[in-house]
C-alpha positions as CSV (number, residue, x, y, z in Angstrom):
1,M,62.5,-0.9,-131.3
2,R,65.4,-1.3,-133.8
3,K,67.3,1.5,-132.1
4,T,66.9,-0.1,-128.6
5,L,68.0,-3.5,-130.0
6,F,71.0,-1.8,-131.5
7,K,72.0,-0.5,-128.1
8,W,71.6,-3.9,-126.5
9,H,73.6,-5.4,-129.3
10,S,76.4,-3.1,-128.6
11,A,76.3,-3.5,-124.9
12,M,76.3,-7.4,-125.1
13,A,79.3,-7.2,-127.6
14,L,81.3,-4.9,-125.2
15,I,80.6,-7.3,-122.3
16,A,81.5,-10.4,-124.2
17,I,84.4,-9.2,-126.6
18,L,87.4,-10.4,-124.6
19,P,86.3,-13.9,-123.5
20,L,84.7,-14.3,-126.9
21,A,87.9,-13.5,-128.7
22,V,89.7,-16.1,-126.6
23,M,87.0,-18.7,-127.3
24,S,86.9,-17.8,-131.0
25,I,90.7,-18.2,-131.5
26,T,91.0,-21.5,-129.3
27,G,87.8,-22.9,-130.9
28,S,89.2,-22.5,-134.4
29,M,92.4,-24.2,-133.3
30,L,90.4,-27.1,-131.8
31,V,88.8,-27.9,-135.1
32,F,92.1,-29.4,-136.0
33,K,93.0,-30.7,-132.7
34,F,94.1,-34.2,-133.9
35,E,96.1,-32.6,-136.8
36,I,97.9,-30.4,-134.3
37,D,98.5,-33.4,-132.0
38,S,99.9,-35.4,-134.9
39,L,102.5,-32.6,-135.5
40,L,103.4,-32.0,-131.9
41,L,103.2,-35.7,-130.7
42,P,103.9,-37.8,-133.8
43,T,105.2,-40.9,-131.9
44,Q,102.4,-40.7,-129.4
45,A,99.2,-39.6,-131.0
46,T,99.6,-41.3,-134.4
47,L,100.1,-44.9,-135.7
48,T,101.5,-46.2,-139.0
49,Y,99.1,-49.1,-139.7
50,Q,96.7,-47.5,-142.2
51,D,98.0,-49.3,-145.2
52,Q,98.6,-52.6,-143.3
53,D,96.3,-55.5,-142.9
54,V,96.4,-55.6,-139.0
55,Q,93.9,-56.3,-136.2
56,R,93.6,-54.6,-132.9
57,Q,94.4,-56.9,-130.0
58,S,91.5,-58.1,-127.9
59,M,90.1,-55.8,-125.3
60,N,90.7,-58.5,-122.6
61,V,94.4,-58.3,-123.4
62,L,94.5,-54.6,-123.7
63,V,92.5,-53.9,-120.5
64,N,94.7,-56.1,-118.5
65,Y,97.9,-54.8,-120.0
66,V,97.0,-51.2,-119.2
67,A,96.0,-52.1,-115.7
68,D,99.3,-54.2,-115.2
69,T,101.5,-51.4,-116.5
70,H,99.8,-48.8,-114.3
71,P,99.4,-50.4,-110.9
72,N,98.9,-47.1,-109.2
73,Y,96.1,-46.0,-111.5
74,E,92.6,-47.1,-112.3
75,I,91.1,-47.0,-115.8
76,G,88.4,-44.4,-116.0
77,S,87.6,-44.2,-119.7
78,W,89.0,-45.2,-123.1
79,E,88.8,-43.6,-126.5
80,I,88.9,-46.2,-129.3
81,F,90.2,-45.6,-132.8
82,D,90.4,-48.4,-135.5
83,D,91.8,-46.6,-138.5
84,G,95.4,-47.6,-138.0
85,Y,96.4,-44.0,-137.8
86,E,95.0,-42.5,-134.5
87,A,96.2,-44.0,-131.3
88,D,93.9,-45.0,-128.5
89,R,93.6,-42.6,-125.6
90,V,93.2,-44.1,-122.1
91,Y,92.2,-41.9,-119.3
92,L,93.4,-42.9,-115.7
93,L,92.7,-41.9,-112.2
94,K,95.7,-42.0,-109.8
95,H,95.2,-43.9,-106.5
96,G,94.7,-41.6,-103.5
97,T,93.4,-38.7,-105.7
98,D,90.6,-37.6,-107.8
99,T,93.1,-36.5,-110.6
100,W,92.8,-37.6,-114.2
101,F,95.7,-38.5,-116.4
102,K,95.9,-39.4,-120.1
103,T,98.1,-41.8,-121.9
104,Y,98.4,-43.1,-125.5
105,L,98.2,-46.8,-126.5
106,D,99.0,-48.7,-129.7
107,P,96.1,-51.2,-129.8
108,Y,97.7,-53.2,-132.5
109,A,101.1,-53.9,-131.0
110,G,99.6,-53.7,-127.5
111,K,102.1,-51.2,-126.1
112,M,101.9,-47.9,-124.4
113,L,103.2,-44.9,-126.4
114,S,103.5,-42.4,-123.5
115,E,103.6,-42.1,-119.8
116,P,100.5,-40.7,-118.0
117,V,100.3,-36.9,-118.1
118,G,97.8,-34.5,-116.7
119,I,94.7,-34.2,-118.9
120,H,95.5,-30.5,-119.6
121,S,99.2,-31.0,-120.1
122,D,99.4,-31.5,-123.9
123,F,99.1,-28.4,-125.9
124,T,95.7,-29.0,-127.5
125,D,94.2,-30.2,-124.1
126,F,95.4,-27.0,-122.5
127,I,93.7,-25.0,-125.3
128,L,90.5,-27.0,-124.9
129,H,90.6,-26.3,-121.2
130,L,91.2,-22.5,-121.9
131,H,88.4,-22.7,-124.5
132,Y,85.6,-23.8,-122.1
133,T,86.8,-22.6,-118.6
134,L,89.1,-19.6,-119.6
135,L,91.4,-21.1,-116.8
136,L,89.1,-19.6,-114.2
137,D,87.6,-22.7,-112.7
138,D,90.4,-23.1,-109.9
139,V,90.6,-19.4,-109.2
140,S,88.0,-19.2,-106.4
141,K,87.2,-21.8,-103.9
142,T,83.9,-20.2,-103.1
143,F,83.0,-20.3,-106.8
144,P,84.9,-23.3,-108.2
145,H,83.0,-23.4,-111.5
146,M,83.5,-19.7,-112.5
147,G,84.9,-20.4,-115.8
148,V,82.2,-22.8,-117.0
149,V,79.6,-20.1,-115.8
150,I,81.4,-17.3,-117.6
151,G,81.6,-19.5,-120.6
152,L,77.9,-20.2,-120.4
153,V,77.0,-16.5,-120.1
154,V,79.3,-15.6,-123.0
155,A,77.7,-18.4,-125.2
156,I,74.2,-17.0,-124.4
157,L,75.5,-13.5,-125.3
158,F,77.1,-14.9,-128.4
159,T,73.8,-16.4,-129.5
160,L,71.8,-13.3,-128.8
161,L,74.4,-11.2,-130.7
162,G,73.8,-13.4,-133.7
163,V,70.0,-13.2,-133.4
164,S,69.9,-9.5,-132.7
165,G,72.4,-8.8,-135.7
166,L,70.1,-10.6,-138.0
167,V,67.1,-8.6,-136.7
168,I,68.8,-5.3,-136.9
169,Y,69.9,-6.1,-140.5
170,R,66.9,-8.0,-141.4
171,R,67.2,-7.3,-145.0
172,F,70.6,-8.8,-145.0
173,W,70.2,-10.6,-148.4
174,R,70.7,-7.2,-150.0
175,R,74.2,-6.9,-148.5
176,F,75.6,-10.2,-149.4
177,F,78.2,-8.7,-151.6
178,S,77.9,-5.1,-150.4
179,F,81.4,-3.9,-149.6
180,R,82.5,-0.4,-150.6
181,R,86.3,-0.5,-150.7
182,Q,86.8,3.1,-151.8
183,A,84.4,4.5,-149.2
184,P,85.6,6.5,-146.0
185,R,87.0,4.2,-143.4
186,L,83.9,4.5,-141.2
187,V,81.7,3.2,-144.0
188,M,84.1,0.6,-145.0
189,M,84.2,-0.8,-141.4
190,S,80.5,-0.7,-141.2
191,D,80.2,-2.7,-144.5
192,L,82.9,-5.1,-143.4
193,H,81.1,-5.7,-140.1
194,K,77.8,-6.4,-141.8
195,V,79.3,-8.6,-144.5
196,I,81.3,-10.8,-142.0
197,G,78.2,-11.1,-139.8
198,I,75.9,-12.0,-142.7
199,W,78.2,-14.7,-144.2
200,S,79.2,-16.2,-140.8
201,A,75.8,-16.1,-139.2
202,P,74.7,-19.7,-139.7
203,V,77.9,-21.1,-138.4
204,L,78.1,-18.6,-135.4
205,L,74.5,-19.4,-134.4
206,A,75.3,-23.1,-134.6
207,L,78.4,-22.5,-132.4
208,G,76.5,-20.3,-130.0
209,I,73.5,-22.7,-129.3
210,T,75.7,-25.7,-129.0
211,G,78.1,-23.8,-126.8
212,V,75.1,-22.9,-124.5
213,Y,74.2,-26.6,-124.2
214,F,77.6,-27.9,-123.5
215,N,78.4,-25.3,-120.8
216,A,75.0,-25.8,-119.2
217,V,75.5,-29.6,-119.1
218,E,79.0,-29.2,-117.7
219,Y,77.8,-26.8,-115.0
220,Y,74.9,-29.0,-114.1
221,H,77.2,-32.1,-113.8
222,E,79.8,-30.3,-111.6
223,A,77.4,-28.2,-109.5
224,F,74.6,-30.6,-108.9
225,E,75.9,-34.1,-109.5
226,H,79.1,-33.3,-107.5
227,Q,77.9,-30.9,-104.9
228,E,80.7,-31.9,-102.4
229,D,83.9,-30.0,-102.7
230,E,85.9,-32.9,-104.0
231,H,85.3,-35.9,-106.2
232,H,85.5,-39.3,-105.1
233,I,89.1,-40.4,-104.1
234,V,90.1,-43.5,-106.1
235,S,91.7,-46.3,-104.1
236,H,90.8,-49.5,-105.7
237,T,89.3,-51.1,-108.9
238,M,85.5,-50.5,-109.1
239,F,84.9,-53.2,-111.8
240,N,85.7,-56.9,-112.2
241,H,88.9,-57.3,-114.2
242,S,88.1,-61.0,-114.9
243,L,85.1,-60.0,-117.0
244,D,85.1,-60.9,-120.7
245,F,85.4,-57.5,-122.4
246,D,85.4,-59.0,-125.8
247,A,82.1,-60.7,-125.1
248,M,80.8,-57.3,-124.1
249,M,81.9,-55.9,-127.4
250,T,80.2,-58.8,-129.3
251,Q,77.0,-58.3,-127.2
252,S,77.0,-54.6,-127.9
253,H,76.8,-55.4,-131.7
254,R,73.8,-57.6,-131.0
255,A,72.1,-55.1,-128.8
256,V,72.5,-52.2,-131.3
257,D,72.8,-53.3,-134.9
258,G,75.8,-51.8,-136.7
259,L,77.3,-50.3,-133.5
260,K,81.0,-49.4,-134.0
261,P,82.6,-48.8,-130.6
262,T,84.4,-45.5,-130.0
263,Y,84.5,-45.1,-126.3
264,W,84.5,-47.2,-123.1
265,L,83.4,-45.7,-119.7
266,F,84.4,-47.6,-116.7
267,P,83.0,-46.9,-113.1
268,F,85.1,-44.6,-111.0
269,E,82.7,-43.4,-108.3
270,P,80.7,-45.5,-105.8
271,E,77.3,-44.7,-107.5
272,Q,78.5,-46.0,-110.8
273,T,77.8,-49.7,-111.2
274,S,78.1,-50.1,-115.0
275,I,80.7,-50.4,-117.8
276,T,79.3,-48.6,-120.9
277,I,80.3,-48.9,-124.5
278,F,79.6,-45.9,-126.6
279,G,79.7,-46.1,-130.4
280,S,78.6,-44.7,-133.8
281,V,76.0,-46.1,-136.1
282,A,75.0,-45.8,-139.7
283,D,72.4,-43.1,-140.2
284,A,71.2,-40.8,-143.0
285,N,71.8,-37.8,-140.6
286,P,75.3,-36.5,-141.5
287,F,75.5,-34.8,-137.9
288,I,75.1,-38.0,-135.9
289,S,77.8,-38.3,-133.3
290,N,80.4,-41.0,-132.5
291,Y,78.5,-41.5,-129.3
292,A,75.1,-42.0,-130.7
293,A,74.5,-45.5,-129.3
294,T,75.4,-46.9,-125.8
295,V,75.2,-50.4,-124.3
296,S,75.8,-50.8,-120.5
297,F,76.8,-53.9,-118.6
298,D,77.0,-54.6,-114.8
299,A,80.5,-53.8,-113.6
300,Q,80.7,-57.0,-111.6
301,S,78.8,-59.6,-113.4
302,G,79.1,-58.3,-117.0
303,K,75.4,-58.7,-117.7
304,Q,73.9,-56.3,-120.1
305,T,71.7,-53.8,-118.3
306,F,70.8,-51.1,-120.9
307,A,70.9,-50.4,-124.6
308,Y,70.2,-47.1,-126.4
309,D,70.1,-46.4,-130.2
310,I,69.8,-42.9,-131.4
311,R,67.9,-44.0,-134.5
312,T,64.9,-45.0,-132.4
313,A,65.1,-41.9,-130.2
314,S,63.0,-38.8,-130.1
315,T,63.6,-35.8,-132.4
316,L,64.9,-33.8,-129.5
317,D,67.5,-36.5,-128.6
318,R,68.6,-36.7,-132.3
319,V,69.0,-32.9,-132.4
320,I,71.0,-32.8,-129.2
321,D,73.2,-35.7,-130.4
322,S,74.1,-33.6,-133.6
323,F,75.4,-30.8,-131.4
324,R,78.9,-32.3,-131.0
325,K,79.7,-32.5,-134.8
326,L,77.9,-29.1,-135.3
327,H,80.1,-27.5,-132.7
328,F,83.4,-28.8,-133.9
329,G,82.7,-29.0,-137.7
330,H,83.4,-32.7,-138.0
331,F,80.7,-33.7,-140.2
332,A,81.9,-33.3,-143.8
333,G,85.6,-34.1,-143.6
334,L,88.2,-31.4,-144.4
335,T,85.7,-29.1,-146.1
336,S,83.6,-28.5,-143.0
337,K,86.7,-28.3,-140.8
338,I,88.1,-25.5,-142.9
339,I,84.8,-23.6,-143.0
340,W,84.3,-23.9,-139.2
341,C,87.9,-22.9,-138.6
342,I,87.6,-19.7,-140.7
343,M,84.1,-18.8,-139.6
344,G,85.0,-19.5,-136.0
345,L,87.5,-16.6,-136.2
346,A,84.7,-14.2,-137.4
347,P,83.9,-12.9,-133.9
348,V,87.4,-11.6,-133.6
349,L,86.9,-9.5,-136.8
350,L,83.4,-8.7,-135.8
351,G,84.7,-7.6,-132.3
352,F,87.3,-5.4,-133.8
353,T,85.1,-3.7,-136.4
354,G,82.3,-3.4,-133.9
355,L,84.7,-1.8,-131.3
356,Y,85.9,0.6,-133.9
357,L,82.4,1.7,-134.9
358,W,81.3,2.0,-131.2
359,W,84.3,4.3,-130.5
360,Q,83.6,6.5,-133.6
361,R,80.0,6.9,-132.4
362,K,81.0,7.7,-128.9
363,R,83.7,10.0,-130.1
364,K,81.2,11.9,-132.4
365,K,78.7,12.2,-129.5
366,L,81.4,13.6,-127.1
367,K,82.5,16.1,-129.8
368,S,78.9,17.2,-130.5
369,K,78.3,17.7,-126.8
370,K,81.5,19.7,-126.4
371,N,80.4,21.9,-129.3
372,R,77.0,22.5,-127.7
373,Q,78.7,23.5,-124.5
374,L,81.0,25.9,-126.2
375,A,78.1,27.4,-128.1
376,L,76.1,28.0,-124.9
377,S,79.1,29.5,-123.2
């Protein structure tokens, strides 16, 4: 059984090695997405109010300001940051298209910091697109979600590789510090493969399982919730601009105790009739996401229609909510980010050492077969 599992482990690794290397490198970069943005887009992605006593302008003012300055676009969603350092990110849909754009906003001064650009135009957004689609989603018209499906398959294989590796080396605790530097190269590579796999296993399994979930959700959304070839073409505002958005914010605090708004979702398709405020809440769970609570309002009347608090949700919902921070390592500040960044690169080293070991075994078998043929002749 162990020998069969070893063969399956090798086969899965060979299938997944190239896309997994791309996902590994891009994923490690995305752990520090904002830090990279702050270096590449210092006047757009970052603000300088962190040491100043300033307040965000009201949502009423900001929503109408964004709408007035972008008459050919509609607001689709809005990432909110209230730390004085990170600029708001507003996502827009252009009239006559189903195309998304992104722009940066200073919510304290109430001014735009950039012109709308495609959501994959900025460097880290391109890296994110590469990470979860491998840039294959628009390659085939008959299979428009190819990249997401391949990403899902690779995430499944990645998870199975982690599980099978632990089963193959089930006495892994004996090899925590087992690395023979003076041994022959083949033995050294074998030790290195095992040590890297053992030390990175918890993080890699977390990345694999959460990756399976995110790709599966993305595929379901695109393939089943948008079965038509194109998304809805935006031509007009789908929510009432005269609503009191500040009152909605206040009501969201009442509906979910301690809710700190992090994201607004506006309707941009006919079947959507609500404006939803997402937010974080205080909880003992360190992995709770910034979207753990939601409060929805009717997009025309502004009346509250729904409220959800992760703290009263089922265990399964709480586990799924933790996937976001577990996948990106944003749960213990810089420490977890560094660990996730380094461990996220482990598949590249595992792929290199594993490929070397596989080639050496194959080469040995070919040499042995050739020797047998020579002996028989």
